[in-house]
N, C-alpha and C positions, 0 to 999 in steps of 0.2 A: 504494500500500500504506500509506504513512504517513498520507495524508489519510483513508483509511477507518478506520484505527486511532484517529485523533484524533476522528473523527466518532462512532465506536462508543463511545469513552470519554465523550464529552460527552453523548450520548443516554442512556447508562446512568446517569450522574450525575444528569441531569435526571429520569429515571424514578424513581430512588431518592428524590430530594427530593420528588417528587409523592406517592410512596407514604407517606413519613414524614408529610407535611403532611396528607394525607387520611385516613390510617389511625391517627390518634391515639386512644387508648382509655385512659381512666383509671378506676380504681376507688378509691373513698373508703370506708373502713371506720370506722364510729362507732357509738355506742350510741344507741338510740332514747330520746327524752326521756319518751315516754308509757309504754312497756313495760319499758325498761331492757335489752332484748335487743340484741345486736350486729346491725347491718344493713349492707348493702353498697350503695353508690350507684355506678352506672356512668355515666360521662360520655364521650360520643363527640365529638371535636373538641378545640379548644384550651381550656385552663383559663381563659383570659381571657374567653371567651364565657360560661362558666358563672358567673364571678364578677362580671359587670357588673350594676349595680343596675337593677331594673325600674322604680323610681320615678323620674319625671323630676326633674331638678335645677332647683330654683327659684332665682331671683336674689334674694339677700338684701339688704334695705335696713335700715340702722340707724335706730332711732327712740329718742328720749329719753323720750317719754311715749306711753301707749297710749290716749289720750283718745277718739279717733274711729275706732279700728281694729276694734272689736267682736270681739276675739279670743275664740274659743270659740263664736261664733255660726256655725252650720253654713252658712247662706246667705252670710254675709260671707266665710267661709273658702273656699267654692267660687268666689266672685267673684275672690278673690285668686289662687286656683289657676288660674283661667281666664286671667288676665293673666300668670301665671308669676312672681309676686312673693311673697316671704315676708318679713314684717317681724320683725326681731330687736330686742327691747327691751333697751336698754343703760342701765344705772343711771348716775346722775350721778357716783357715787363710783368707777365703773369706770376703770381706768388708761388706757383708750384715749384718745388725744389728740384735740383738735379737728381738727387737720390731717388725721390719719389717718381720722377719722370722716367729714369732708367729702369727702376724696379717694375713699374707698370708695363713698360715696353718689353722687358725681359719675360714677364709672365704672359703677355699677349703673344709674343713671338713663339714661345714654347707651345701655347695652345694652337696657334696657327700651323706650327710644324707638324704636330700630331694630327691635325685636321687635313692639311693639304699635302704633306709629304716633303721630301727633300727638294731643295731649290725652288720653293714656291715663290720667293721674292723675285728670283731671276725670271721665272715664267710670267709672273704678273708684270714685271717691267717690260718684257718683250711684247706682251699684249698691249700695254699702254703705248709703247713706241710705235707699234703697228697702227693703233688708233690715231696717234699723232701724225703719222705719215698719210693715212687715209683721209683725214679731215683737214690736213694742212694747218693744224692748230699748234702754234709754237709760242711758248711763254718765255719772255726774255727778262 
């Protein structure tokens, strides 16, 4: 009798937990930016799933100068996205220290090495040079 009661309680608790986790339903009420009318957005599942970004996270590398990066060139931007790298231009007057700057770039280069393999910088630079030649975009 006691074992069956404990078993019944455990299965009912497990069943309730499954219902709560699978039956989550949220409604968000907000105003439309286009029409100004109130709208209701229904989300089934956890809120965490709805809030996750769809854009992939690129690994950021700090650079002091943007001489050979061709930022704004579509071909070069696509090459950088292919390798999963995003260059962040840091001004020389920026209070970021040299040690922090180098440590961040060391960690980012290590992650990019394991992600893209040997000589990824050389391959990226070749693609950027090809984009430079194709578009006749030269930065002086």
